[in-house]
RODO-282282 format. One line per field, with one value per atom (N, C-alpha, C, CB): residue number from 1; atom name; y, z, x. Coordinates in steps of 0.2 Angstrom, whole numbers, plus 2048, in hexadecimal, padded with zeros to 3 digits. Last residue first. Glycine has a CB too. Layout:
BEGIN
i (NUM,...) $
at (CA,...) $
v (Y,...) $
w (Z,...) $
u (X,...) $
This chain:
BEGIN
i (172,172,172,172,171,171,171,171,170,170,170,170,169,169,169,169,168,168,168,168,167,167,167,167,166,166,166,166,165,165,165,165,164,164,164,164,163,163,163,163,162,162,162,162,161,161,161,161,160,160,160,160,159,159,159,159,158,158,158,158,157,157,157,157,156,156,156,156,155,155,155,155,154,154,154,154,153,153,153,153,152,152,152,152,151,151,151,151,150,150,150,150,149,149,149,149,148,148,148,148,147,147,147,147,146,146,146,146,145,145,145,145,144,144,144,144,143,143,143,143,142,142,142,142,141,141,141,141,140,140,140,140,139,139,139,139,138,138,138,138,137,137,137,137,136,136,136,136,135,135,135,135,134,134,134,134,133,133,133,133,132,132,132,132,131,131,131,131,130,130,130,130,129,129,129,129,128,128,128,128,127,127,127,127,126,126,126,126,125,125,125,125,124,124,124,124,123,123,123,123,122,122,122,122,121,121,121,121,120,120,120,120,119,119,119,119,118,118,118,118,117,117,117,117,116,116,116,116,115,115,115,115,114,114,114,114,113,113,113,113,112,112,112,112,111,111,111,111,110,110,110,110,109,109,109,109,108,108,108,108,107,107,107,107,106,106,106,106,105,105,105,105,104,104,104,104,103,103,103,103,102,102,102,102,101,101,101,101,100,100,100,100,99,99,99,99,98,98,98,98,97,97,97,97,96,96,96,96,95,95,95,95,94,94,94,94,93,93,93,93,92,92,92,92,91,91,91,91,90,90,90,90,89,89,89,89,88,88,88,88,87,87,87,87,86,86,86,86,85,85,85,85,84,84,84,84,83,83,83,83,82,82,82,82,81,81,81,81,80,80,80,80,79,79,79,79,78,78,78,78,77,77,77,77,76,76,76,76,75,75,75,75,74,74,74,74,73,73,73,73,72,72,72,72,71,71,71,71,70,70,70,70,69,69,69,69,68,68,68,68,67,67,67,67,66,66,66,66,65,65,65,65,64,64,64,64,63,63,63,63,62,62,62,62,61,61,61,61,60,60,60,60,59,59,59,59,58,58,58,58,57,57,57,57,56,56,56,56,55,55,55,55,54,54,54,54,53,53,53,53,52,52,52,52,51,51,51,51,50,50,50,50,49,49,49,49,48,48,48,48,47,47,47,47,46,46,46,46,45,45,45,45,44,44,44,44,43,43,43,43,42,42,42,42,41,41,41,41,40,40,40,40,39,39,39,39,38,38,38,38,37,37,37,37,36,36,36,36,35,35,35,35,34,34,34,34,33,33,33,33,32,32,32,32,31,31,31,31,30,30,30,30,29,29,29,29,28,28,28,28,27,27,27,27,26,26,26,26,25,25,25,25,24,24,24,24,23,23,23,23,22,22,22,22,21,21,21,21,20,20,20,20,19,19,19,19,18,18,18,18,17,17,17,17,16,16,16,16,15,15,15,15,14,14,14,14,13,13,13,13,12,12,12,12,11,11,11,11,10,10,10,10,9,9,9,9,8,8,8,8,7,7,7,7,6,6,6,6,5,5,5,5,4,4,4,4,3,3,3,3,2,2,2,2,1,1,1,1) $
at (N,CA,C,CB,N,CA,C,CB,N,CA,C,CB,N,CA,C,CB,N,CA,C,CB,N,CA,C,CB,N,CA,C,CB,N,CA,C,CB,N,CA,C,CB,N,CA,C,CB,N,CA,C,CB,N,CA,C,CB,N,CA,C,CB,N,CA,C,CB,N,CA,C,CB,N,CA,C,CB,N,CA,C,CB,N,CA,C,CB,N,CA,C,CB,N,CA,C,CB,N,CA,C,CB,N,CA,C,CB,N,CA,C,CB,N,CA,C,CB,N,CA,C,CB,N,CA,C,CB,N,CA,C,CB,N,CA,C,CB,N,CA,C,CB,N,CA,C,CB,N,CA,C,CB,N,CA,C,CB,N,CA,C,CB,N,CA,C,CB,N,CA,C,CB,N,CA,C,CB,N,CA,C,CB,N,CA,C,CB,N,CA,C,CB,N,CA,C,CB,N,CA,C,CB,N,CA,C,CB,N,CA,C,CB,N,CA,C,CB,N,CA,C,CB,N,CA,C,CB,N,CA,C,CB,N,CA,C,CB,N,CA,C,CB,N,CA,C,CB,N,CA,C,CB,N,CA,C,CB,N,CA,C,CB,N,CA,C,CB,N,CA,C,CB,N,CA,C,CB,N,CA,C,CB,N,CA,C,CB,N,CA,C,CB,N,CA,C,CB,N,CA,C,CB,N,CA,C,CB,N,CA,C,CB,N,CA,C,CB,N,CA,C,CB,N,CA,C,CB,N,CA,C,CB,N,CA,C,CB,N,CA,C,CB,N,CA,C,CB,N,CA,C,CB,N,CA,C,CB,N,CA,C,CB,N,CA,C,CB,N,CA,C,CB,N,CA,C,CB,N,CA,C,CB,N,CA,C,CB,N,CA,C,CB,N,CA,C,CB,N,CA,C,CB,N,CA,C,CB,N,CA,C,CB,N,CA,C,CB,N,CA,C,CB,N,CA,C,CB,N,CA,C,CB,N,CA,C,CB,N,CA,C,CB,N,CA,C,CB,N,CA,C,CB,N,CA,C,CB,N,CA,C,CB,N,CA,C,CB,N,CA,C,CB,N,CA,C,CB,N,CA,C,CB,N,CA,C,CB,N,CA,C,CB,N,CA,C,CB,N,CA,C,CB,N,CA,C,CB,N,CA,C,CB,N,CA,C,CB,N,CA,C,CB,N,CA,C,CB,N,CA,C,CB,N,CA,C,CB,N,CA,C,CB,N,CA,C,CB,N,CA,C,CB,N,CA,C,CB,N,CA,C,CB,N,CA,C,CB,N,CA,C,CB,N,CA,C,CB,N,CA,C,CB,N,CA,C,CB,N,CA,C,CB,N,CA,C,CB,N,CA,C,CB,N,CA,C,CB,N,CA,C,CB,N,CA,C,CB,N,CA,C,CB,N,CA,C,CB,N,CA,C,CB,N,CA,C,CB,N,CA,C,CB,N,CA,C,CB,N,CA,C,CB,N,CA,C,CB,N,CA,C,CB,N,CA,C,CB,N,CA,C,CB,N,CA,C,CB,N,CA,C,CB,N,CA,C,CB,N,CA,C,CB,N,CA,C,CB,N,CA,C,CB,N,CA,C,CB,N,CA,C,CB,N,CA,C,CB,N,CA,C,CB,N,CA,C,CB,N,CA,C,CB,N,CA,C,CB,N,CA,C,CB,N,CA,C,CB,N,CA,C,CB,N,CA,C,CB,N,CA,C,CB,N,CA,C,CB,N,CA,C,CB,N,CA,C,CB,N,CA,C,CB,N,CA,C,CB,N,CA,C,CB,N,CA,C,CB,N,CA,C,CB,N,CA,C,CB,N,CA,C,CB,N,CA,C,CB,N,CA,C,CB,N,CA,C,CB,N,CA,C,CB,N,CA,C,CB,N,CA,C,CB,N,CA,C,CB,N,CA,C,CB,N,CA,C,CB) $
v (7CC,7C9,7C6,7C8,7D3,7CC,7CC,7C6,7DD,7DC,7D4,7E7,7E0,7E3,7E0,7EB,7DB,7D6,7D9,7D6,7E6,7DF,7DA,7DD,7F4,7F0,7EA,7F3,7EE,7F0,7F0,7EA,7E9,7EE,7F1,7F5,7DE,7DD,7E4,7D8,7E6,7E4,7E1,7DE,7EA,7F0,7EC,7F6,7E0,7E4,7E8,7E7,7DB,7D7,7DB,7CF,7E5,7E6,7E1,7E1,7E4,7E9,7EB,7ED,7D7,7D9,7DF,7D8,7DD,7D7,7D7,7CF,7E3,7E7,7E1,7E9,7E2,7E2,7E3,7DB,7ED,7E7,7EA,7E6,7F0,7EF,7EC,7F3,7E4,7E6,7EA,7DE,7EC,7E8,7EB,7E5,7F6,7F5,7F0,7FD,7ED,7F0,7F1,7EB,7F0,7EC,7EF,7E6,7FC,7F9,7F4,7FF,80A,802,7FE,7FF,812,813,80D,820,80E,80F,80E,816,80C,806,808,808,815,810,809,80F,825,81F,81A,81D,836,82F,82A,82C,845,842,83A,844,84D,84F,84C,850,850,849,84D,840,859,857,852,855,866,85D,85F,857,875,872,869,876,875,874,872,871,87C,878,877,870,87E,87F,87C,881,874,878,87A,875,871,870,875,86E,86D,873,870,876,862,867,86E,866,852,859,85C,85B,841,84C,84E,853,831,837,83E,834,825,829,82F,82A,812,818,81E,815,809,80D,812,80F,7F7,7FF,804,7FD,7E9,7F0,7F5,7F2,7DA,7E2,7E5,7E6,7CE,7CD,7D3,7C3,7C4,7CC,7CC,7CE,7B8,7BB,7C5,7B9,7B5,7B3,7B6,7AD,7BA,7BB,7BC,7B5,7C4,7BD,7BE,7B2,7D1,7CB,7C3,7C9,7D9,7DC,7D5,7E0,7D9,7D5,7DB,7CB,7E8,7E1,7DF,7E2,7F6,7F0,7E9,7F0,802,7FE,7F9,7FE,80D,80B,805,80D,81C,814,811,815,828,826,81E,829,82D,82A,828,827,83C,838,832,83D,843,83D,839,83D,850,84D,847,852,850,853,84D,854,857,84F,856,845,85A,85F,858,86A,855,854,858,84F,854,859,856,861,849,853,855,859,83A,841,846,840,82C,834,838,83C,820,822,826,81E,81E,820,821,823,80A,812,816,812,7FB,801,808,801,7ED,7F1,7F7,7F2,7E0,7DF,7E5,7D9,7EC,7E7,7E5,7E7,7F6,7F3,7F0,7F1,805,7FD,7FC,7FA,810,80E,805,812,81E,818,815,817,82B,829,81E,82E,82D,832,833,832,82B,827,82F,820,834,82F,82E,831,83B,840,83B,842,838,83D,841,841,82D,82C,833,827,828,82F,82B,837,81E,81E,822,81C,818,81A,820,81D,807,810,811,813,7FC,7FF,807,7FF,7ED,7F3,7F6,7F3,7E1,7E5,7EA,7E7,7D4,7DB,7DF,7E3,7C7,7CD,7D2,7CD,7BD,7BF,7C4,7C1,7BE,7BC,7BF,7B5,7C4,7C5,7C3,7BE,7D0,7C8,7CA,7C2,7DA,7D8,7D2,7D7,7EB,7E3,7E0,7E1,7FB,7F6,7F0,7F4,808,803,800,805,819,814,80C,813,826,81C,81B,815,833,830,828,836,83F,839,838,836,851,84B,843,84D,85B,854,850,852,865,862,85E,867,861,866,862,86A,85C,860,863,867,84B,853,855,857,840,842,849,842,834,83C,83D,842,824,828,82D,826,816,81C,822,81F,808,80D,814,807,7FC,7FD,806,7FD,7ED,7F3,7F5,7F4,7E2,7E1,7EA,7DA,7DA,7DF,7DD,7E6,7D1,7D0,7D3,7CC,7D2,7D5,7D3,7D1,7CC,7D2,7D6,7D6,7BD,7C0,7C7,7BE,7B9,7B6,7B8,7B0,7C7,7C2,7C1,7C4,7D0,7D0,7C8,7D4,7D5,7CF,7D0,7C8,7DF,7DF,7D8,7E5,7E5,7E0,7DF,7DD,7ED,7EF,7EB,7F2,7E8,7F1,7F5,7F2,7DF,7DF,7E7,7DA,7D5,7DA,7DC,7DC,7C8,7C9,7D2,7C2,7BC,7C3,7C2,7C5,7B1,7B2,7B7,7B2,7A9,7A9,7AC,7AD,7A7,7AD,7AE,7AF,798,79F,7A4,7A5,794,790,795,789,79D,79A,798,7A0,799,79D,797,79F,798,79F,798,7AB,79A,794,798,791,7A0,7A1,79C,79F,7B0,7AA,7A7,7A4,7BB,7B7,7B5,7AB,7C4,7C0,7BF,7B9,7D1,7CE,7C9,7D2,7CD,7D1,7CF,7D0,7CA,7CD,7D2,7C9,7C5,7C9,7CC,7C5,7C0,7BA,7BE,7BA) $
w (76E,768,763,769,774,774,76C,776,783,77B,77A,774,78E,78C,786,78C,797,797,793,79E,793,793,791,79C,798,791,790,78C,7A8,7A4,79C,7A7,7AE,7A6,7A5,7A6,7B3,7AF,7AB,7B1,7BE,7B8,7B2,7BA,7C4,7C2,7BD,7C9,7CA,7C6,7C3,7CA,7D3,7CE,7C8,7D1,7DD,7D9,7D2,7DF,7E2,7DC,7DB,7DC,7E6,7DF,7DF,7DD,7F1,7EC,7E4,7EF,7F9,7F5,7EF,7FB,7F4,7F8,7F4,7FC,7F0,7ED,7F3,7E2,7FA,7F5,7F4,7F5,7F8,7FC,7F7,800,7EC,7EE,7F3,7EA,7F2,7EE,7F2,7ED,7F6,7FA,7F4,800,7EB,7F0,7F1,7EF,7E9,7E5,7ED,7DF,7E6,7E9,7E5,7EA,7DA,7DC,7E6,7DD,7D3,7D0,7D3,7CD,7DD,7D6,7D3,7CF,7E7,7E8,7E2,7EB,7E2,7DF,7E1,7D5,7E6,7E6,7E5,7ED,7E0,7E0,7E0,7DA,7DF,7E1,7E3,7DF,7DE,7DC,7DF,7E1,7E0,7DA,7D8,7D7,7EB,7EA,7E3,7EE,7EC,7EB,7E9,7E7,7FE,7F7,7F3,7F4,80E,809,801,80D,812,80F,80D,812,80E,813,814,817,800,802,807,7FD,7FD,7FF,801,805,7F9,7F6,7F8,7FA,7F1,7F3,7F3,7F2,7F2,7EE,7F2,7EE,7F1,7F7,7F2,7FE,7EF,7ED,7F1,7E9,7EF,7F3,7EE,7F8,7EA,7E9,7EC,7E3,7EC,7F2,7ED,7FF,7EC,7EA,7EB,7E7,7F6,7F5,7F2,7FB,7FE,7FA,7F6,7F5,805,809,801,813,807,801,802,801,818,812,80E,811,824,820,818,821,830,82E,825,831,833,837,836,833,82A,82C,82F,827,82A,827,82A,82B,823,826,827,82F,81E,81D,81F,817,81F,821,820,821,81C,819,81A,811,825,826,820,82E,822,821,822,81A,82C,828,828,826,82A,82D,828,830,824,826,82C,829,824,822,825,821,829,82A,827,834,824,826,825,81D,826,824,827,82C,819,81F,820,81F,812,814,81A,815,810,80B,80C,810,80E,813,80D,818,806,804,80C,7FD,7FE,803,802,804,7F8,7F7,7FC,7F4,7F3,7F8,7F7,800,7EF,7EF,7F3,7EB,7F2,7F1,7EE,7F6,7FB,7F5,7F3,7F3,808,807,801,80C,811,80D,80B,80B,81D,81D,816,822,821,81D,81E,812,829,82A,826,831,82C,829,82B,81C,837,830,82C,82B,842,83F,83C,842,849,849,841,84E,844,844,847,83B,841,847,84A,847,839,840,844,83F,836,836,83B,839,82D,832,836,830,824,824,82B,81C,825,827,826,82B,821,820,823,817,821,824,821,82B,815,819,81C,817,814,811,818,80D,817,81A,81A,820,808,80D,811,80A,7F9,7FE,802,7FD,7E9,7ED,7F4,7EA,7EC,7EC,7EC,7F4,7ED,7E8,7E7,7E7,7F4,7F7,7F0,7FD,7F0,7ED,7F0,7E5,7F3,7F6,7F5,7FD,7EA,7ED,7F0,7E4,7F0,7EE,7EF,7F4,7F8,7F5,7F2,7EE,803,803,7FD,80A,802,803,801,7FE,80B,808,806,80A,811,811,80C,811,818,815,813,80D,813,819,813,820,80D,808,812,7FC,80B,809,80A,802,815,813,813,819,812,816,813,819,813,810,814,80C,814,819,812,81B,814,810,814,807,81B,81D,816,825,81E,81B,81B,816,82F,82B,826,82C,83A,835,82F,836,845,844,83E,84A,845,841,843,842,838,83F,83E,847,82C,830,835,832,820,824,82A,828,812,819,81C,81E,803,806,80F,802,7F3,7FB,7FD,7FE,7E5,7E9,7F0,7E6,7E0,7E1,7E4,7DC,7E6,7E4,7E3,7DD,7F2,7ED,7EB,7E9,7FC,7FF,7F8,804,809,802,801,7FB,815,813,80D,81A,814,80F,80E,80E,822,822,818,828,82F,82C,826,828,82F,835,833,838,823,829,82D,82B,813,818,821,818,803,80A,810,80D,801,802,7FD,7FE,806,809,807,812,808,7FF,800,7F9,810,80E,807,813,80F,81A,814,820,802,806,80B,801,7F7,7FB,800,7FE,7E4,7E9,7EF,7EA,7DA,7D8,7DE,7D8,7DD,7D4,7D5,7CD,7EA,7E6,7DD,7E8) $
u (8B9,8BB,8BB,8BD,8AE,8B0,8B2,8AB,8AB,8A9,8B0,8AC,8AA,8A2,8A2,8A1,8B4,8AC,8A8,8A9,8BA,8BF,8B8,8C5,8B6,8B5,8B7,8B8,8AA,8B0,8AF,8B6,89F,89D,8A3,896,8A3,8A2,89F,89E,8AA,8AE,8AA,8B4,8A1,8A3,8A8,8A6,898,895,89B,890,8A3,8A4,89E,8A1,8A2,8AA,8A9,8B2,897,899,89D,897,897,894,894,88E,8A0,8A4,8A0,8A3,899,89F,8A1,8A8,887,88C,893,88B,87B,87E,886,880,86B,870,877,871,85C,862,869,865,84F,854,857,858,83D,846,84A,84D,833,836,83C,836,825,828,82D,82A,818,81C,820,822,80F,810,813,807,80B,813,810,815,7FF,805,80A,807,7F6,7F6,7FE,7EC,7F8,7F8,7F9,7F4,7FE,7F6,7FB,7F3,801,802,7FA,807,805,7FF,802,7FA,80F,809,804,806,820,81A,814,81D,827,826,81F,82C,825,826,824,821,830,82B,829,82A,83A,836,831,839,830,835,833,836,81E,825,829,828,813,815,81A,813,808,80D,810,810,7F7,7FB,802,7F8,7F4,7EF,7F3,7E7,7F9,7FB,7F9,7FE,7EF,7F2,7F5,7EC,7EE,7EF,7F1,7F8,7E5,7E7,7E7,7E5,7DF,7E2,7E6,7E8,7D5,7DD,7DD,7E0,7D1,7D0,7D7,7D3,7C8,7CA,7CC,7C8,7C5,7C5,7C8,7C6,7C0,7C8,7C3,7CB,7BB,7BC,7C1,7C1,7B5,7B3,7B7,7A8,7B5,7B5,7B1,7B4,7BB,7BE,7BA,7C4,7AD,7B3,7B3,7B0,7AC,7A9,7AF,79E,7B3,7B0,7AA,7AE,7C6,7BF,7BA,7BD,7CF,7D0,7C7,7D5,7DA,7D5,7D5,7D5,7E5,7E0,7DB,7DE,7EE,7E7,7E9,7E4,7F9,7F5,7F0,7EF,802,7FA,7F9,7F8,810,80C,807,80E,81C,816,812,80F,825,826,821,82C,81E,823,826,827,80C,813,819,814,7FE,802,809,802,7EB,7F5,7F9,7F7,7E0,7E6,7EA,7E9,7D2,7D7,7DA,7D6,7C9,7C8,7CE,7C2,7C8,7CB,7CC,7D3,7BC,7C1,7C3,7BA,7B8,7BD,7C1,7C0,7AB,7AF,7B4,7AD,7A7,7A7,7AB,7A8,79C,7A0,7A2,79F,798,795,79C,790,795,794,793,78F,798,796,794,793,7A4,7A2,79E,7A3,7A7,7A6,7A3,7A0,7B6,7AF,7B0,7AF,7BB,7BB,7B5,7BC,7C9,7C2,7C4,7C1,7D4,7D1,7CB,7D3,7D7,7D5,7D2,7D1,7E8,7E3,7DE,7DF,7F3,7ED,7E5,7ED,800,7FF,7FA,801,7FD,800,802,806,7ED,7F1,7F7,7ED,7E2,7E7,7EC,7E9,7D5,7DA,7DD,7D9,7CF,7D1,7D4,7D3,7C0,7C7,7C7,7C8,7BA,7B9,7C0,7B8,7AF,7B4,7B3,7B9,7A1,7A6,7AA,7A0,7A0,79B,7A0,797,798,79E,79B,7A5,797,796,79B,795,79E,794,795,78D,7AB,7A7,79F,7A8,7B1,7B2,7AC,7B9,7AF,7AE,7AE,7A5,7B7,7B2,7B3,7B4,7BD,7BC,7B4,7BD,7C6,7BD,7BE,7B7,7CD,7CC,7C6,7D0,7D7,7CF,7D1,7CB,7DB,7DB,7D4,7DB,7E5,7DF,7DF,7DB,7F0,7ED,7E8,7EE,7FC,7F6,7F4,7F1,80C,806,801,809,81C,817,814,81B,820,821,81D,81A,820,826,827,827,819,818,820,812,817,819,81A,81E,80A,80D,810,809,803,809,809,814,7F8,7FD,7FF,7F9,7F3,7F4,7F8,7F7,7E9,7EC,7EB,7EA,7E8,7E6,7E9,7E7,7E9,7E9,7E7,7E9,7E1,7E8,7EA,7ED,7D4,7D5,7DC,7CF,7DB,7D7,7D8,7DA,7DB,7D5,7D4,7D6,7E0,7E0,7D9,7E7,7D8,7DB,7DB,7D6,7DB,7DA,7DB,7E0,7DD,7DC,7D9,7D7,7E1,7DF,7DF,7E0,7EB,7E5,7E1,7E3,7F8,7F7,7F0,7FA,7F6,7F7,7F6,7F4,7F6,7F6,7F8,7FA,7ED,7F0,7EE,7EA,7E7,7EB,7EF,7EF,7E2,7E1,7E5,7DC,7E7,7E3,7E6,7E0,7F1,7EF,7E7,7F5,7F5,7F3,7F0,7F9,7F4,7F0,7F0,7F2,7F1,7F5,7F2,7FB,7EC,7EC,7EF,7E3,7FD,7F7,7F3,7F8,80F,806,802,804,816,817,811,81E,80F,814,814,812,807,80A,811,803,809,805,80C,801,80A,80C,808,80F,808,805,808,7FD,80D,806,807,7FE,818,819,815,819,818,815,818,80B) $
């Protein structure tokens, strides 16, 4: 939508409900299978720490349940909140380059009033081997973005090159 990912243009969707994933606000879908998930793929090997505050934003409902799951290490932590907030912290985890860390938000019963705020932050504590990484902090609020647009095709590249030539830039 420009603000968040959702299942389809129709919202709420008849099958999945209010499933929505934004940079800050999350909402799970109608069934347990329709969790809101953000995935981070580690660009380095080393020790990381994860922090964040999970907040259930509504005065109604039965709250939400979240998990942090590592591709090689299983569940790193899980928390539930109801009309409150809690810290979601993983003190240290040895991550491998290319390993995935999933941040999963699902319902805690039903999905009535399950809008929640969660901004996970990953910090590189110590890098293992290889060149030093310039990025040592990954913040879901700042770094979560839509996938890049598809690359230009051959004809689109030719047209772009023509538009950038001197004859197109200046008008007599």
